[in-house]
CHARMM internal coordinates of N, CA and C (Angstrom, degrees):
IC EDIT
DIST 1 N 1 CA 1.4367
DIST 1 CA 1 C 1.5389
ANGL 1 N 1 CA 1 C 110.62
DIST 1 C 2 N 1.3046
ANGL 1 CA 1 C 2 N 117.88
DIHE 1 N 1 CA 1 C 2 N -26.02
DIST 2 N 2 CA 1.4776
ANGL 1 C 2 N 2 CA 120.09
DIHE 1 CA 1 C 2 N 2 CA -179.34
DIST 2 CA 2 C 1.5121
ANGL 2 N 2 CA 2 C 111.70
DIHE 1 C 2 N 2 CA 2 C -64.97
DIST 2 C 3 N 1.3075
ANGL 2 CA 2 C 3 N 118.17
DIHE 2 N 2 CA 2 C 3 N -40.41
DIST 3 N 3 CA 1.4802
ANGL 2 C 3 N 3 CA 123.63
DIHE 2 CA 2 C 3 N 3 CA 177.66
DIST 3 CA 3 C 1.4458
ANGL 3 N 3 CA 3 C 113.35
DIHE 2 C 3 N 3 CA 3 C -62.16
DIST 3 C 4 N 1.3542
ANGL 3 CA 3 C 4 N 117.47
DIHE 3 N 3 CA 3 C 4 N -44.48
DIST 4 N 4 CA 1.4362
ANGL 3 C 4 N 4 CA 122.51
DIHE 3 CA 3 C 4 N 4 CA 177.01
DIST 4 CA 4 C 1.4923
ANGL 4 N 4 CA 4 C 110.32
DIHE 3 C 4 N 4 CA 4 C -61.51
DIST 4 C 5 N 1.3395
ANGL 4 CA 4 C 5 N 117.76
DIHE 4 N 4 CA 4 C 5 N -45.48
DIST 5 N 5 CA 1.4583
ANGL 4 C 5 N 5 CA 120.85
DIHE 4 CA 4 C 5 N 5 CA 177.46
DIST 5 CA 5 C 1.4861
ANGL 5 N 5 CA 5 C 112.23
DIHE 4 C 5 N 5 CA 5 C -60.11
DIST 5 C 6 N 1.2876
ANGL 5 CA 5 C 6 N 118.82
DIHE 5 N 5 CA 5 C 6 N -37.19
DIST 6 N 6 CA 1.4812
ANGL 5 C 6 N 6 CA 123.55
DIHE 5 CA 5 C 6 N 6 CA -177.30
DIST 6 CA 6 C 1.5177
ANGL 6 N 6 CA 6 C 106.78
DIHE 5 C 6 N 6 CA 6 C -68.94
DIST 6 C 7 N 1.3050
ANGL 6 CA 6 C 7 N 121.15
DIHE 6 N 6 CA 6 C 7 N -42.59
DIST 7 N 7 CA 1.4925
ANGL 6 C 7 N 7 CA 123.58
DIHE 6 CA 6 C 7 N 7 CA 177.18
DIST 7 CA 7 C 1.4635
ANGL 7 N 7 CA 7 C 112.98
DIHE 6 C 7 N 7 CA 7 C -61.69
DIST 7 C 8 N 1.3267
ANGL 7 CA 7 C 8 N 115.97
DIHE 7 N 7 CA 7 C 8 N -38.25
DIST 8 N 8 CA 1.5177
ANGL 7 C 8 N 8 CA 121.18
DIHE 7 CA 7 C 8 N 8 CA 177.05
DIST 8 CA 8 C 1.4986
ANGL 8 N 8 CA 8 C 110.17
DIHE 7 C 8 N 8 CA 8 C -66.25
DIST 8 C 9 N 1.2794
ANGL 8 CA 8 C 9 N 120.14
DIHE 8 N 8 CA 8 C 9 N -40.80
DIST 9 N 9 CA 1.4605
ANGL 8 C 9 N 9 CA 121.10
DIHE 8 CA 8 C 9 N 9 CA -179.31
DIST 9 CA 9 C 1.5250
ANGL 9 N 9 CA 9 C 109.56
DIHE 8 C 9 N 9 CA 9 C -71.90
DIST 9 C 10 N 1.3040
ANGL 9 CA 9 C 10 N 117.21
DIHE 9 N 9 CA 9 C 10 N -36.42
DIST 10 N 10 CA 1.4742
ANGL 9 C 10 N 10 CA 120.36
DIHE 9 CA 9 C 10 N 10 CA 177.74
DIST 10 CA 10 C 1.5411
ANGL 10 N 10 CA 10 C 107.10
DIHE 9 C 10 N 10 CA 10 C -63.94
DIST 10 C 11 N 1.3432
ANGL 10 CA 10 C 11 N 116.66
DIHE 10 N 10 CA 10 C 11 N -43.84
DIST 11 N 11 CA 1.4697
ANGL 10 C 11 N 11 CA 118.13
DIHE 10 CA 10 C 11 N 11 CA 179.48
DIST 11 CA 11 C 1.5178
ANGL 11 N 11 CA 11 C 114.12
DIHE 10 C 11 N 11 CA 11 C -62.04
DIST 11 C 12 N 1.3153
ANGL 11 CA 11 C 12 N 115.41
DIHE 11 N 11 CA 11 C 12 N -39.61
DIST 12 N 12 CA 1.4866
ANGL 11 C 12 N 12 CA 119.71
DIHE 11 CA 11 C 12 N 12 CA 176.80
DIST 12 CA 12 C 1.4840
ANGL 12 N 12 CA 12 C 112.14
DIHE 11 C 12 N 12 CA 12 C -62.33
DIST 12 C 13 N 1.3283
ANGL 12 CA 12 C 13 N 118.79
DIHE 12 N 12 CA 12 C 13 N -42.07
DIST 13 N 13 CA 1.4336
ANGL 12 C 13 N 13 CA 122.24
DIHE 12 CA 12 C 13 N 13 CA -178.96
DIST 13 CA 13 C 1.5341
ANGL 13 N 13 CA 13 C 110.40
DIHE 12 C 13 N 13 CA 13 C -68.64
DIST 13 C 14 N 1.3467
ANGL 13 CA 13 C 14 N 113.94
DIHE 13 N 13 CA 13 C 14 N -39.60
DIST 14 N 14 CA 1.5113
ANGL 13 C 14 N 14 CA 117.31
DIHE 13 CA 13 C 14 N 14 CA 178.60
DIST 14 CA 14 C 1.4711
ANGL 14 N 14 CA 14 C 112.67
DIHE 13 C 14 N 14 CA 14 C -65.99
DIST 14 C 15 N 1.3337
ANGL 14 CA 14 C 15 N 117.08
DIHE 14 N 14 CA 14 C 15 N -39.11
DIST 15 N 15 CA 1.4930
ANGL 14 C 15 N 15 CA 123.21
DIHE 14 CA 14 C 15 N 15 CA 175.51
DIST 15 CA 15 C 1.4710
ANGL 15 N 15 CA 15 C 112.42
DIHE 14 C 15 N 15 CA 15 C -63.97
DIST 15 C 16 N 1.3283
ANGL 15 CA 15 C 16 N 118.95
DIHE 15 N 15 CA 15 C 16 N -38.40
DIST 16 N 16 CA 1.4769
ANGL 15 C 16 N 16 CA 122.00
DIHE 15 CA 15 C 16 N 16 CA 178.67
DIST 16 CA 16 C 1.5291
ANGL 16 N 16 CA 16 C 108.70
DIHE 15 C 16 N 16 CA 16 C -63.05
DIST 16 C 17 N 1.3378
ANGL 16 CA 16 C 17 N 113.72
DIHE 16 N 16 CA 16 C 17 N -49.16
DIST 17 N 17 CA 1.4953
ANGL 16 C 17 N 17 CA 120.30
DIHE 16 CA 16 C 17 N 17 CA -176.77
DIST 17 CA 17 C 1.5352
ANGL 17 N 17 CA 17 C 110.57
DIHE 16 C 17 N 17 CA 17 C -62.08
DIST 17 C 18 N 1.3010
ANGL 17 CA 17 C 18 N 114.78
DIHE 17 N 17 CA 17 C 18 N -43.76
DIST 18 N 18 CA 1.5134
ANGL 17 C 18 N 18 CA 117.91
DIHE 17 CA 17 C 18 N 18 CA -178.61
DIST 18 CA 18 C 1.5438
ANGL 18 N 18 CA 18 C 109.43
DIHE 17 C 18 N 18 CA 18 C -77.55
DIST 18 C 19 N 1.3151
ANGL 18 CA 18 C 19 N 119.26
DIHE 18 N 18 CA 18 C 19 N -22.29
DIST 19 N 19 CA 1.4405
ANGL 18 C 19 N 19 CA 121.97
DIHE 18 CA 18 C 19 N 19 CA 177.99
DIST 19 CA 19 C 1.5556
ANGL 19 N 19 CA 19 C 112.80
DIHE 18 C 19 N 19 CA 19 C -68.38
DIST 19 C 20 N 1.3048
ANGL 19 CA 19 C 20 N 113.37
DIHE 19 N 19 CA 19 C 20 N -33.75
DIST 20 N 20 CA 1.5138
ANGL 19 C 20 N 20 CA 117.92
DIHE 19 CA 19 C 20 N 20 CA 176.90
DIST 20 CA 20 C 1.5014
ANGL 20 N 20 CA 20 C 109.69
DIHE 19 C 20 N 20 CA 20 C -59.78
DIST 20 C 21 N 1.3281
ANGL 20 CA 20 C 21 N 117.24
DIHE 20 N 20 CA 20 C 21 N -50.07
DIST 21 N 21 CA 1.4662
ANGL 20 C 21 N 21 CA 121.79
DIHE 20 CA 20 C 21 N 21 CA 179.20
DIST 21 CA 21 C 1.5055
ANGL 21 N 21 CA 21 C 110.66
DIHE 20 C 21 N 21 CA 21 C -65.75
DIST 21 C 22 N 1.3070
ANGL 21 CA 21 C 22 N 120.15
DIHE 21 N 21 CA 21 C 22 N -35.65
DIST 22 N 22 CA 1.4626
ANGL 21 C 22 N 22 CA 123.93
DIHE 21 CA 21 C 22 N 22 CA 176.38
DIST 22 CA 22 C 1.5409
ANGL 22 N 22 CA 22 C 109.20
DIHE 21 C 22 N 22 CA 22 C -61.34
DIST 22 C 23 N 1.2818
ANGL 22 CA 22 C 23 N 117.32
DIHE 22 N 22 CA 22 C 23 N -43.85
DIST 23 N 23 CA 1.4528
ANGL 22 C 23 N 23 CA 121.34
DIHE 22 CA 22 C 23 N 23 CA -178.44
DIST 23 CA 23 C 1.5478
ANGL 23 N 23 CA 23 C 109.67
DIHE 22 C 23 N 23 CA 23 C -60.98
DIST 23 C 24 N 1.3305
ANGL 23 CA 23 C 24 N 117.14
DIHE 23 N 23 CA 23 C 24 N -43.29
DIST 24 N 24 CA 1.4061
ANGL 23 C 24 N 24 CA 122.20
DIHE 23 CA 23 C 24 N 24 CA 177.85
DIST 24 CA 24 C 1.5748
ANGL 24 N 24 CA 24 C 112.54
DIHE 23 C 24 N 24 CA 24 C -62.22
DIST 24 C 25 N 1.3169
ANGL 24 CA 24 C 25 N 112.79
DIHE 24 N 24 CA 24 C 25 N -43.31
DIST 25 N 25 CA 1.4755
ANGL 24 C 25 N 25 CA 118.32
DIHE 24 CA 24 C 25 N 25 CA 176.65
DIST 25 CA 25 C 1.4510
ANGL 25 N 25 CA 25 C 114.18
DIHE 24 C 25 N 25 CA 25 C -60.94
DIST 25 C 26 N 1.3383
ANGL 25 CA 25 C 26 N 118.00
DIHE 25 N 25 CA 25 C 26 N -45.18
DIST 26 N 26 CA 1.4436
ANGL 25 C 26 N 26 CA 121.99
DIHE 25 CA 25 C 26 N 26 CA 177.90
DIST 26 CA 26 C 1.5126
ANGL 26 N 26 CA 26 C 110.75
DIHE 25 C 26 N 26 CA 26 C -61.54
DIST 26 C 27 N 1.3267
ANGL 26 CA 26 C 27 N 113.51
DIHE 26 N 26 CA 26 C 27 N -43.08
DIST 27 N 27 CA 1.5146
ANGL 26 C 27 N 27 CA 116.05
DIHE 26 CA 26 C 27 N 27 CA 178.10
DIST 27 CA 27 C 1.4825
ANGL 27 N 27 CA 27 C 113.52
DIHE 26 C 27 N 27 CA 27 C -61.88
DIST 27 C 28 N 1.3349
ANGL 27 CA 27 C 28 N 116.86
DIHE 27 N 27 CA 27 C 28 N -25.89
DIST 28 N 28 CA 1.4474
ANGL 27 C 28 N 28 CA 121.92
DIHE 27 CA 27 C 28 N 28 CA 177.82
DIST 28 CA 28 C 1.5326
ANGL 28 N 28 CA 28 C 114.73
DIHE 27 C 28 N 28 CA 28 C -81.80
DIST 28 C 29 N 1.4119
ANGL 28 CA 28 C 29 N 114.60
DIHE 28 N 28 CA 28 C 29 N -8.08
DIST 29 N 29 CA 1.4164
ANGL 28 C 29 N 29 CA 119.48
DIHE 28 CA 28 C 29 N 29 CA 175.25
DIST 29 CA 29 C 1.5101
ANGL 29 N 29 CA 29 C 114.30
DIHE 28 C 29 N 29 CA 29 C 115.24
DIST 29 C 30 N 1.2906
ANGL 29 CA 29 C 30 N 118.82
DIHE 29 N 29 CA 29 C 30 N 3.21
DIST 30 N 30 CA 1.4800
ANGL 29 C 30 N 30 CA 120.62
DIHE 29 CA 29 C 30 N 30 CA -177.68
DIST 30 CA 30 C 1.5504
ANGL 30 N 30 CA 30 C 108.69
DIHE 29 C 30 N 30 CA 30 C -73.91
DIST 30 C 31 N 1.3847
ANGL 30 CA 30 C 31 N 114.95
DIHE 30 N 30 CA 30 C 31 N 147.78
DIST 31 N 31 CA 1.4541
ANGL 30 C 31 N 31 CA 119.05
DIHE 30 CA 30 C 31 N 31 CA 176.72
DIST 31 CA 31 C 1.4467
ANGL 31 N 31 CA 31 C 111.21
DIHE 30 C 31 N 31 CA 31 C -60.28
DIST 31 C 32 N 1.3940
ANGL 31 CA 31 C 32 N 118.37
DIHE 31 N 31 CA 31 C 32 N 129.13
DIST 32 N 32 CA 1.4706
ANGL 31 C 32 N 32 CA 123.14
DIHE 31 CA 31 C 32 N 32 CA -176.35
DIST 32 CA 32 C 1.4834
ANGL 32 N 32 CA 32 C 113.84
DIHE 31 C 32 N 32 CA 32 C -59.07
DIST 32 C 33 N 1.3704
ANGL 32 CA 32 C 33 N 117.90
DIHE 32 N 32 CA 32 C 33 N -35.54
DIST 33 N 33 CA 1.5258
ANGL 32 C 33 N 33 CA 120.08
DIHE 32 CA 32 C 33 N 33 CA -179.32
DIST 33 CA 33 C 1.4737
ANGL 33 N 33 CA 33 C 109.87
DIHE 32 C 33 N 33 CA 33 C -69.15
DIST 33 C 34 N 1.4033
ANGL 33 CA 33 C 34 N 116.66
DIHE 33 N 33 CA 33 C 34 N -39.58
DIST 34 N 34 CA 1.4679
ANGL 33 C 34 N 34 CA 117.39
DIHE 33 CA 33 C 34 N 34 CA 178.26
DIST 34 CA 34 C 1.5285
ANGL 34 N 34 CA 34 C 110.36
DIHE 33 C 34 N 34 CA 34 C -66.72
DIST 34 C 35 N 1.2834
ANGL 34 CA 34 C 35 N 118.08
DIHE 34 N 34 CA 34 C 35 N -39.13
DIST 35 N 35 CA 1.4819
ANGL 34 C 35 N 35 CA 120.41
DIHE 34 CA 34 C 35 N 35 CA 176.67
DIST 35 CA 35 C 1.4901
ANGL 35 N 35 CA 35 C 112.20
DIHE 34 C 35 N 35 CA 35 C -64.14
DIST 35 C 36 N 1.2795
ANGL 35 CA 35 C 36 N 117.22
DIHE 35 N 35 CA 35 C 36 N -38.35
DIST 36 N 36 CA 1.5313
ANGL 35 C 36 N 36 CA 119.34
DIHE 35 CA 35 C 36 N 36 CA 178.29
DIST 36 CA 36 C 1.4812
ANGL 36 N 36 CA 36 C 110.26
DIHE 35 C 36 N 36 CA 36 C -68.25
DIST 36 C 37 N 1.3293
ANGL 36 CA 36 C 37 N 119.44
DIHE 36 N 36 CA 36 C 37 N -39.81
DIST 37 N 37 CA 1.4457
ANGL 36 C 37 N 37 CA 123.40
DIHE 36 CA 36 C 37 N 37 CA 174.98
DIST 37 CA 37 C 1.5524
ANGL 37 N 37 CA 37 C 113.28
DIHE 36 C 37 N 37 CA 37 C -57.56
DIST 37 C 38 N 1.3291
ANGL 37 CA 37 C 38 N 113.40
DIHE 37 N 37 CA 37 C 38 N -44.52
DIST 38 N 38 CA 1.4723
ANGL 37 C 38 N 38 CA 119.61
DIHE 37 CA 37 C 38 N 38 CA -179.49
DIST 38 CA 38 C 1.5737
ANGL 38 N 38 CA 38 C 108.49
DIHE 37 C 38 N 38 CA 38 C -67.61
DIST 38 C 39 N 1.3004
ANGL 38 CA 38 C 39 N 117.47
DIHE 38 N 38 CA 38 C 39 N -37.40
DIST 39 N 39 CA 1.4499
ANGL 38 C 39 N 39 CA 121.13
DIHE 38 CA 38 C 39 N 39 CA 177.92
DIST 39 CA 39 C 1.5391
ANGL 39 N 39 CA 39 C 113.25
DIHE 38 C 39 N 39 CA 39 C -63.49
DIST 39 C 40 N 1.3015
ANGL 39 CA 39 C 40 N 113.35
DIHE 39 N 39 CA 39 C 40 N -46.29
DIST 40 N 40 CA 1.5132
ANGL 39 C 40 N 40 CA 116.94
DIHE 39 CA 39 C 40 N 40 CA 178.62
DIST 40 CA 40 C 1.5264
ANGL 40 N 40 CA 40 C 109.58
DIHE 39 C 40 N 40 CA 40 C -65.35
DIST 40 C 41 N 1.3149
ANGL 40 CA 40 C 41 N 118.04
DIHE 40 N 40 CA 40 C 41 N -43.60
DIST 41 N 41 CA 1.4850
ANGL 40 C 41 N 41 CA 120.54
DIHE 40 CA 40 C 41 N 41 CA -176.14
DIST 41 CA 41 C 1.5315
ANGL 41 N 41 CA 41 C 107.44
DIHE 40 C 41 N 41 CA 41 C -64.75
DIST 41 C 42 N 1.3370
ANGL 41 CA 41 C 42 N 118.36
DIHE 41 N 41 CA 41 C 42 N -44.24
DIST 42 N 42 CA 1.4569
ANGL 41 C 42 N 42 CA 118.88
DIHE 41 CA 41 C 42 N 42 CA -176.41
DIST 42 CA 42 C 1.5617
ANGL 42 N 42 CA 42 C 110.83
DIHE 41 C 42 N 42 CA 42 C -69.36
DIST 42 C 43 N 1.3423
ANGL 42 CA 42 C 43 N 119.48
DIHE 42 N 42 CA 42 C 43 N -35.57
DIST 43 N 43 CA 1.4630
ANGL 42 C 43 N 43 CA 121.69
DIHE 42 CA 42 C 43 N 43 CA 177.70
DIST 43 CA 43 C 1.5353
ANGL 43 N 43 CA 43 C 110.46
DIHE 42 C 43 N 43 CA 43 C -67.06
DIST 43 C 44 N 1.2858
ANGL 43 CA 43 C 44 N 116.91
DIHE 43 N 43 CA 43 C 44 N -41.08
DIST 44 N 44 CA 1.5374
ANGL 43 C 44 N 44 CA 118.49
DIHE 43 CA 43 C 44 N 44 CA 179.24
DIST 44 CA 44 C 1.5255
ANGL 44 N 44 CA 44 C 109.30
DIHE 43 C 44 N 44 CA 44 C -68.42
DIST 44 C 45 N 1.3164
ANGL 44 CA 44 C 45 N 116.25
DIHE 44 N 44 CA 44 C 45 N -40.04
DIST 45 N 45 CA 1.4994
ANGL 44 C 45 N 45 CA 118.24
DIHE 44 CA 44 C 45 N 45 CA 178.47
DIST 45 CA 45 C 1.4534
ANGL 45 N 45 CA 45 C 112.67
DIHE 44 C 45 N 45 CA 45 C -63.41
DIST 45 C 46 N 1.4005
ANGL 45 CA 45 C 46 N 115.83
DIHE 45 N 45 CA 45 C 46 N -38.46
DIST 46 N 46 CA 1.4698
ANGL 45 C 46 N 46 CA 120.50
DIHE 45 CA 45 C 46 N 46 CA -179.22
DIST 46 CA 46 C 1.5335
ANGL 46 N 46 CA 46 C 109.24
DIHE 45 C 46 N 46 CA 46 C -64.21
DIST 46 C 47 N 1.3221
ANGL 46 CA 46 C 47 N 116.38
DIHE 46 N 46 CA 46 C 47 N -43.26
DIST 47 N 47 CA 1.5317
ANGL 46 C 47 N 47 CA 120.92
DIHE 46 CA 46 C 47 N 47 CA -177.98
DIST 47 CA 47 C 1.5318
ANGL 47 N 47 CA 47 C 106.95
DIHE 46 C 47 N 47 CA 47 C -65.63
DIST 47 C 48 N 1.3595
ANGL 47 CA 47 C 48 N 117.49
DIHE 47 N 47 CA 47 C 48 N -43.49
DIST 48 N 48 CA 1.4850
ANGL 47 C 48 N 48 CA 118.52
DIHE 47 CA 47 C 48 N 48 CA -178.03
DIST 48 CA 48 C 1.4977
ANGL 48 N 48 CA 48 C 110.31
DIHE 47 C 48 N 48 CA 48 C -62.45
DIST 48 C 49 N 1.2881
ANGL 48 CA 48 C 49 N 119.69
DIHE 48 N 48 CA 48 C 49 N -42.04
DIST 49 N 49 CA 1.4944
ANGL 48 C 49 N 49 CA 123.50
DIHE 48 CA 48 C 49 N 49 CA 179.19
DIST 49 CA 49 C 1.5032
ANGL 49 N 49 CA 49 C 108.57
DIHE 48 C 49 N 49 CA 49 C -65.84
DIST 49 C 50 N 1.3333
ANGL 49 CA 49 C 50 N 118.07
DIHE 49 N 49 CA 49 C 50 N -39.75
DIST 50 N 50 CA 1.4380
ANGL 49 C 50 N 50 CA 120.89
DIHE 49 CA 49 C 50 N 50 CA -178.76
DIST 50 CA 50 C 1.5593
ANGL 50 N 50 CA 50 C 110.04
DIHE 49 C 50 N 50 CA 50 C -66.89
DIST 50 C 51 N 1.3368
ANGL 50 CA 50 C 51 N 119.38
DIHE 50 N 50 CA 50 C 51 N -32.34
DIST 51 N 51 CA 1.3924
ANGL 50 C 51 N 51 CA 121.54
DIHE 50 CA 50 C 51 N 51 CA 178.84
DIST 51 CA 51 C 1.5520
ANGL 51 N 51 CA 51 C 113.03
DIHE 50 C 51 N 51 CA 51 C -73.87
DIST 51 C 52 N 1.3642
ANGL 51 CA 51 C 52 N 116.53
DIHE 51 N 51 CA 51 C 52 N -29.25
DIST 52 N 52 CA 1.4572
ANGL 51 C 52 N 52 CA 121.54
DIHE 51 CA 51 C 52 N 52 CA 178.51
DIST 52 CA 52 C 1.5294
ANGL 52 N 52 CA 52 C 108.82
DIHE 51 C 52 N 52 CA 52 C -74.24
DIST 52 C 53 N 1.2985
ANGL 52 CA 52 C 53 N 111.15
DIHE 52 N 52 CA 52 C 53 N -43.40
DIST 53 N 53 CA 1.5158
ANGL 52 C 53 N 53 CA 114.86
DIHE 52 CA 52 C 53 N 53 CA -178.12
DIST 53 CA 53 C 1.4779
ANGL 53 N 53 CA 53 C 110.01
DIHE 52 C 53 N 53 CA 53 C -78.33
END
COOR INIT
IC SEED 1 N 1 CA 1 C
IC BUILD
């Protein structure tokens, strides 16, 4: 259970970091759905890389 909890916390931190950039992008006029998709992709990619390293 500890490993699963660790992945969830990593995903939350990655989403928060990507969410800041997403907020800026939406404020600049980007489509919110596109920005959300980029946020989710980058958060999942960050967690995957973190698991490999």
